[in-house]
C-alpha positions in Angstrom: 77.9 5.0 -26.1 76.5 2.8 -23.3 77.9 5.1 -20.7 76.1 8.1 -22.1 72.6 6.6 -21.7 70.6 7.4 -18.7 70.2 4.1 -16.8 67.5 5.6 -14.5 65.2 6.6 -17.4 61.7 5.2 -17.1 62.1 4.4 -13.3 59.9 6.1 -10.7 61.5 8.4 -8.2 61.2 7.7 -4.5 58.6 10.5 -4.2 56.5 9.0 -7.1 56.6 5.6 -5.4 55.4 7.1 -2.1 52.5 8.8 -3.9 51.5 5.6 -5.7 51.6 3.7 -2.5 49.4 6.3 -0.8 46.9 6.3 -3.6 46.8 2.5 -3.5 46.2 2.5 0.3 43.4 5.1 -0.1 41.8 3.0 -2.8 41.9 -0.2 -0.7 40.4 1.8 2.2 37.7 3.4 0.1 36.3 0.1 -1.2 35.1 -1.3 2.2 33.8 2.2 3.1 31.7 2.3 -0.1 30.4 -1.2 0.6 29.5 -0.3 4.2 27.7 2.9 2.9 25.7 0.8 0.5 24.9 -1.9 3.1 23.9 0.6 5.8 21.4 2.5 3.6 23.4 5.7 3.6 23.8 5.8 -0.1 20.7 3.9 -1.3 17.7 3.4 1.0 17.3 -0.1 2.2 13.5 -0.5 2.2 11.4 -3.6 2.2 7.7 -4.1 1.6 5.3 -6.8 2.5 1.5 -6.9 2.2 -1.7 -8.2 3.7 -4.9 -9.4 2.2 -6.3 -7.3 -0.7 -9.9 -6.0 -0.5 -11.4 -5.9 -4.1 -14.5 -3.8 -4.8 -16.6 -4.0 -7.9 -19.0 -1.2 -8.9 -21.8 -2.3 -11.4 -24.4 -0.2 -13.2 -28.2 -1.0 -13.2 -27.7 -3.5 -16.1 -25.1 -5.4 -14.2 -22.1 -4.3 -16.2 -18.9 -3.7 -14.4 -18.1 0.1 -14.3 -15.3 0.3 -11.9 -12.9 -2.3 -10.4 -10.7 -1.2 -7.5 -8.6 -3.1 -4.9 -7.3 -1.8 -1.6 -3.9 -3.2 -0.7 -2.3 -3.0 2.7 1.5 -2.8 2.8 4.1 -2.5 5.5 7.2 -0.4 4.4 10.2 -1.4 6.5 13.5 0.5 6.9 16.3 -2.2 6.9 19.1 0.4 6.9 21.1 2.1 9.7 19.8 5.6 9.0 16.3 7.1 8.9 14.6 7.4 5.6 12.0 10.0 4.6 9.5 8.6 2.1 7.8 11.4 0.2 5.6 9.3 -2.0 4.6 5.9 -3.3 4.2 5.1 -6.9 3.2 2.0 -8.9 4.9 0.6 -12.0 2.1 -1.4 -13.6 0.4 -2.1 -16.9 -3.4 -2.1 -16.7 -3.5 -0.8 -13.1 -3.7 2.8 -12.0 -2.8 3.9 -8.4 -5.5 6.3 -7.3 -4.9 6.9 -3.6 -2.2 6.3 -1.0 -2.7 6.9 2.7 -0.9 5.9 5.9 -2.9 3.8 8.3 -2.1 6.0 11.3 -3.4 9.1 9.5 -0.1 10.8 9.0 0.5 12.6 5.7 3.5 12.2 3.4 6.4 12.7 3.8 6.8 9.9 6.3 10.1 9.4 8.2 10.9 5.8 9.0 13.5 5.3 11.7 16.1 2.4 11.3 14.3 -0.9 11.9 10.9 0.9 11.9 7.9 0.5 9.7 5.0 2.4 8.3 1.7 0.8 7.3 0.1 2.2 4.1 -3.1 1.5 2.1 -3.1 1.8 -1.6 -6.2 2.0 -3.8 -5.6 0.7 -7.3 -8.1 0.9 -10.1 -7.9 -2.0 -12.6 -8.2 -0.5 -16.1 -7.5 -3.6 -18.2 -7.6 -7.1 -16.6 -5.7 -8.8 -19.3 -2.7 -6.4 -19.1 -2.9 -6.2 -15.3 -2.7 -10.0 -15.0 0.2 -10.2 -17.5 2.8 -8.6 -15.1 2.9 -8.1 -11.4 2.8 -4.4 -10.4 5.9 -3.1 -8.6 6.0 -0.4 -5.9 8.3 2.6 -6.3 9.1 4.7 -3.3 10.4 8.3 -3.4 13.0 8.8 -0.7 14.3 12.3 0.3 17.9 12.7 1.4 19.9 15.7 2.3 21.5 15.7 -1.2 18.2 15.3 -3.0 15.5 12.8 -3.7 15.8 9.4 -5.3 13.5 6.5 -6.4 13.9 3.3 -4.5 12.4 -0.1 -5.5 11.7 -1.8 -2.2 12.7 -5.4 -1.7 9.5 -7.6 -1.8 9.1 -10.0 1.1 6.8 -12.8 0.4 3.5 -12.4 -1.4 2.4 -8.8 -1.5 -1.1 -9.9 -2.5 -1.1 -8.1 -5.9 -1.7 -11.2 -8.0 -4.5 -12.5 -5.8 -6.2 -9.0 -5.5 -6.1 -8.4 -9.3 -7.3 -12.0 -10.1 -10.1 -11.6 -7.5 -11.4 -8.3 -9.0 -11.1 -9.5 -12.6 -12.8 -12.9 -12.0 -16.0 -11.2 -10.7 
């Protein structure tokens, strides 16, 4: 009975072993390539943002009541990747704050292409709708980046104090 059993059953053939080795080598080579693509900004834009001093403006009516609270914020958007990034728009994730205007300091219109290591200066006009909600959470910028395969949202890395807390506090304390 023992002689009739197939002793090679369940074993991989030489060609199957070669294919598994090739697949393993391809997988091991793909991991560093994927990490390099992520680190270079090829897959996901590597954008950073820092800001300057905010400029609050309060509009009051004849009775002295506050009618409109706005703050201008200056930001520098920096491309930390190895590839150019085209920014087609800037948004704001905030509660109690509404982004009303975005413009580049040099007068260029969106979309703006930022070369590797380059930067673009923008000014954002934010209207404070509710001070209590606006002071509860720090607003976050959201950038819309265009790529050859489509567009994607990118949350830029914040560098230092972007001035949002101070600008909102300054406008709400007046």
